[in-house]
N, C-alpha and C positions, 0 to 999 in steps of 0.2 A: 631442868635443861633449858638453856636460853633459846631464843628463836634462831640465832645464828648457828648454834650447835645442831639444832634440829634440821636446819637447812643443809648443813654439810653432811650429816649422816646419811648413809644409803637408805633408800626406801625399802621397807619390808615387803617381801613378795606376798601377793594376795593368796590366802589359803582357801577362800570360798567365794563364789560368785556373789555379786551384789543382790541383796534381797533373799539370799538362801537362808534356810532355817539353820539356827545354831545347832550344832551337833557334831558327831564324828565325821571327819573328813579324811580323804585319802590323798596323798601326794606322791607322785611317781618319783623314784630316785633317779631315773634316767629319762630325759626328754627326747622324744623323737626328733631327729636332726632336721632343722630347717636350713637349707643350703644358703650359705652366705656368699655374696658377690662383692668383695671389697673393691672399692673405687680407688683408682690410682691417685696418688697425692705427691706433691713436691714440697720441699721445705728443708729446714735445717735438720730436723730429726730423720726425715727420709734419707737425706744425704749420709747421715751417720749410719743408718742401717745398711745402705749400699756399701759403704766403705768397710764396715765390719763383716758383711757377707763376703766381700772380696778377700779381706785379710784372713778370716777363719778358713775359707776354702783354699786359699793359697797355701796355708800351713798344712791342711789335711791332705790335699791332693799332691802337693809338692814334696812334703817331707820324706815319704818313702823312697823317692828317687835321688835324694841327696846322699852323696857318698862321703865316708869318713875313714881314713886309713885303709882304703881299698875294700871297704865293706859298706853295707847299708847303715846310715847314721843312726836310725831309730828302727830297731827290730826286736820284737818279742818272740824269741825262738823257744816255743814251748817244748818242742821235741828234745832240744839240747838243754833245756832248763836254764837258759841264759837270756838276759835282757840287755840289749845294747842301746845306750843313750849317749850318742856322740862319743866322748872319750871314756865313758863309764861302762864297765861290764858288771852287771848285777846278777848274783846267784840267788837261789832260794833262801839262803841264809841271810840275805840282805832285805828280807821282807819288812824290816823296821823302816827302811827308807820309803817303801810304798805306803806304809801306814801313816808316816808323817805327811806325805803328800796328800793322802786322802783327808787327813785332819785339817791340813791347811786349806784344801778346797772347800771343806764344809765351813770352816771359820770365815773364809773369804765370802762365801755365799751369805752367811749370817751378817757380815759386815756390810756388804753391798745392799742387802735388804733393809737393814736398820737405817742406812743413809738414804737410799733412793728406791725403796720398794723392789718390784720385780724387774730390776735393771737387767739382770742376766737373761731373763725370759724374753725381754723385748728385743735384745740385740745380739746375743751370742749363743742362745740355746740352739742345739742342732735342729729341733723341731721348727723353731721360728726361722732359722736360716734356710732350711730346705723348702719350707712353705713359701718363703719369699722368692726363692729361685723358681719354684713351680708356678707361682702366680705370675711372675714376670713372663715366663714362657706362655702361659695361658692368655695373658693380655696381648702378647705379640701375635698370637695366632688367631684368637677368637675376638679380640677387641676388649674395650673397657667394660665397665659394669653393665650398662644398659644393653650393649651389644651382646654380652653373654647371656643376659636374661632373655632377650628376644630369641637368641639361638636355641636355648634350652626349651623355650616355649613353642618352637616350630615343630612341624612334623618332620620325620626323617626324610632327607633328600640327599642327592649326591653331594651337594655343597656341605651340608651338615656332617655327613659321613667323612668327607675329606678333611674338614677342620678338626673333628674329634680324633680321627686316626693320626693326623699330623701331631696333634698335641700329645697324645699318649705315646707316640713313637719317640718324641723328644724327651718326654718324662722317663721312658724306659731306658733310653741311652744314658741319661744322667744317673738313674738308679743303678744300672749295671756297672757303670764306671765307679760309682760310689762303693758298691759291693766289692769290686775288684780292688780298689784302693784299701778298703778295710782289711781284706785278707792279706794284702801286701804288707801290712804291719806285722804279720805273724809268719809269713813265708817270704823269702827274698823276692822283691817285686819284679826284678828282671827275670829271674827264673820262672816266676808265675806268669809273666807275659809270654814267654816262650811256650809254656805249657798250654796256655789258652790258644796261642797261634797254631800249635800242633795238635790241639784237641786231646791232650794227654793229662788233663787235670785229675787229681785224686778225688775220691768220693767226698771226703770231708771238706776239701777246698771248694768243690763244686757246691756242696750243700750250703756252706756259710756265705759264699758269694751270692747265690740265688736268694737265700733267706734275707740277707741284709738288703739286697736290691728290692725284694718284694716289700720289706718293711719300709724302706724309703719311699717307694712308689705309693704304698697304701697310706702311710701316715701323712706325707706331704701333699699327696694328690687328692685324697678323699676324706680322711679323718680330720686333719687340720686342727681346728679349734677344739674338737672333741678330745684330743690328746691333752690339751691344756686344761680342759674343764674336768674331765673324769679320770684320765689315766695318770696324770702327773700328781703325785702327793704334795708337791711343793705349793701348789695353789691352795691347798687346804690348811697347811700349818704356817703359811707366811704371816697370818694375822698376829701370831704370838711374837713376831719379830718387828712388827710395825707399831710405832707409837705416834704421839701427837706432833713430833718433830721430824718424822720421816717425810722426805720429799716424794710425792706421788702425783700422778696426773689428776688434776682437780678442776672441776667446773665451779666458777665463782657465782654461786647462787644469788648472793646479795646484789651483784651487779647485773646478772643476766635475767632475773625474773622480775615481773612476769614476761614470758617470751611471747613473741608474736611477729607476724610479717608486717612490713611497712615500706614506704618509699625511702630511697636513700636521702632525700632532702627533707623528709618529715621530721618534726620535732617529737621524737618518740617519748621523751620525758613528759611532754604535755599530754600525750595520749595514755600515760600511765603504764608504759612498757619499759622493759629492761633492754639491755644490749643484745640479747639473743634474738635473732630474727626467725628462729624455728625452721631453719633450712634443712635440718637433719643430715647435713653433709658429714658431721662428726660421727654419726652412726653408720653412714654409707662407707666410710673409709676404715672402720674398725675391723681388724681381722678376726675378732672373736664375736662380733655382732652385738655388742652391748651399747647402751646409751649412757655415756659418762655423765649426762646431766642428772641421772638418778642417784648419783653419789658413787663413792668408791665401792667397787665390786671385786670379788675374788677372781673373776674371769679376766679382769684387766691385766694385760701383760706389760704395761708401761712402755709401749713402743713409741708413743708420742704422735701417732698419725692424726689423731683428732686435734692435737695442738696445731700442727701444720695446716690442717683444713680450716680450722676456726680462724687462725690468723689471716688466711687468704680472704675469708669472708669479711673479717673486720677491716682489712685494707680496702676492699671494694666499697664497703659502707662508710669508709673514712672514720671508723671508730678506733680507739686505742686497742692495741693487741693485748692478749693476756686474759681473755675471757675464760679460756681453758689453758692451763699452764701447769708446769711443775712447781709445786709449792707444798707446804706442810699444813696440817690441820690447824696448828697454833697460828701460823702466819695468816691463814684464811680467816679464822674467827676473830683474831685480835688486830687484823689489818696491819700486819707488820711489813716493813719494807724488806726487799730482798736481802739487804745487808744485815738487818736485824734477825731475819729468819735463819741466815747462815750461821749466826752466832750460836744458835741452839743445836747445831749439828754435832759439836764436840761435847756430847753428853756421856754419862757414865758407861752405858752399854757399848757405845762406839769406842770409847777409850779402852775398855776391857778387851773387846775383840781385837783391836789394833795392837794392844800391848802383847797379848798372847801370840798373835801372828808374828810380831817382830821377834819375840823370844824363840819361837819355833823355827823361824827362818834362820836366825843366827845360829841356833844349835844344829840345824840341818846342814848349813854351809860349813860349819866347823867340823862336823862329823865327816862330811865328804872330803874336806881338806886333810884330815888326819887319817883317812881310811887307808889301811895297809893293802898293798897289792897282792899279798899272799894270805890265803886262809887255810888253816889246818884243823882237821878233826881227827882225834885219836880214838880208835875203837878197839877194845880188847877182843881177841879171838876167843869166843866162848867155847869153841870145840876143843881148845887146848890151853887151859888157863895157865898151867905151870907144869913142867916136867923136868926130870933129870936126864941129861944126854951124855954121850961119850965125852971123856976128858974130865969127869967130875964137875960138870957145870950145870947150872940151873937155867932153863930157857923159858921165856914168856914170849908169846906171839901177839902181835898187834897189826892193825890195819890203819894206815895213815891216808886220809883223804886230803889231797893237795889240790888247791884251786888257785889258779893264776887269775887275779881280777884286773890285770893290766894288759896292755897290748904290746908288751915287750917280753922277750924270753927271760926267764929267771933261772939263775944258776943256784941250785939248792943243795945244801949239805945237811945231813941229819945225824945228830948225836944224842946221847942221853946222859943225865947226871942225877945225883941224889943218893946213889950207893957207890961204893968203891968198885973199880974195875968193870964197869958196865961196857959191853961191847955190842954195837948195833950192826946188823948185817941184813941184807935183803933176803927174805924168806925163800925166794925162788932163784937165788943167784944174782939178783939185780944189785946194782951198786947203790949205795946210800948217798952218792953224789951224782946228781942228774941235772938235766936241762929241762925245765917245764915250759912248753911252748906258750905263746900268747893266748890268753882266754881259754886255757886248757884245764882239764879236770882229770886227775889221775889217782887211782887207788893203788897204794904201794904197801904190800905186806912186808913186815920186818920182824926179825928175831932179836931179842935182847937177851944176852947171856952174861952170867957172872959166875965166879967160882963158888962151889958149894962149901963154904967155910962155916964158921960158927955163928953166922947171922941167924937171928931168932926167926922161927917159922912164923908165917902170917903175911899180911899185906904191908908193903913199905912204899911210901910216897916217892915217886921219881918225876923227872921232867924230861920231855923231849925238847931238845934245843935245835931249832931249824934256822940255819943261816941262809939268807937269800939275797942276791944282788943282781942288778942289771946295769945298764950303761949310765943311769942317772943317780941311783942311790942304792944303799944296802940296808938290810934290817935283820933283826934277830927276834924270833918268836919262841916263846916258852909255853909248851902245852903240858898241863899236869896229867899224870896217870898213876898207876900203881904197879909194883912188881911183887909177885906172890912167891914166897918161899914155901915149898911143901913141907909137911911134917915128916 
């Protein structure tokens, strides 16, 4: 391994103290938490985080209130077993669409990780987003890093109690509103609001609202980086998706070492120093408390806070920016220009992920475009497979599950074919011509009869022919079944 490669690689953690005897050692799987006090930072990456926090929360908090055709635009109605997604009405039989969405999400995560590491973790992960919100409230009430350290080191006083109470009150308001919004995706949020106002919430709604609020308050207020380090499995398996051409937050060891303090006007090269002034601000702003100068570590969420902090120090020292920057291992070791490094981004694994995603998206869109507004399931009545009735006719009984997957009423007519003289009637006197309301589900028992002639006993293939039309278009569905002639 070259000196440059050794400098880029992360430092191995010490397994035994210096001077200790060689022999069996114990290493704890879980480290006792050392509270981290991230310092506020400004810069390009900080602005990106702010904008993405605002965008993600505008979608999360605002989407349940958006109306579509007189109903909630996005609603997962588990009781009625219907999912509303704007103009789409999805039934349990449409689970394939959910499967494709989950596969696309996984492939998207793989693609983003192969291109730019833990990009999702640093900017759009709910844990990161709510931690940013809670830390912003904490800084507004208790002050920045050193003010919070001093406050926690003080004895309890009326001032400290007031600040802590105000912080937790603000946290709890955000957490409760988050829990309320979460439940609002599964229960119409306007009705939910009235139930909260009148204190008439059901037990399950109350449980999930408080549970989600507690999880938000605990994870974003207390656990924070512990979730990223120990609870999230993504941190552990991301290394298999990162290669030498993945863009990650990287400290330029060749330029920065050896680090040391100096005067702004000093000739640091003559002193044998690198560009790093060893100010440790990059460590102070890190939300997970790592030192990026020790190399790439799995705890790094790629938020870029250390880049903003280091660039500010470089500006004050009048040094070129980029001592810490987004770049790849190959670009760092081979001293490639940004343009040359970007050429290596379109490598086989990235192209494979992107191609699969494009194919799946195209198939998903095509399936939605060709999706029929009516779904029909034919179920034979096992209690009366076949029987001979008055008039010398043979009767089979079926149950037709009719589901209107559109938001327009459907005019439905049911018939059958496959054998001569098949007659379809409602089993309970219902008509076989009916109007199916929007997004409705109906179970219709029907009787199919034909004369008992010389047709051979046994099972004969037939088809139910369902004609459906609304104001925009009409369709014909053919559902196979069987007609049994008794011996």
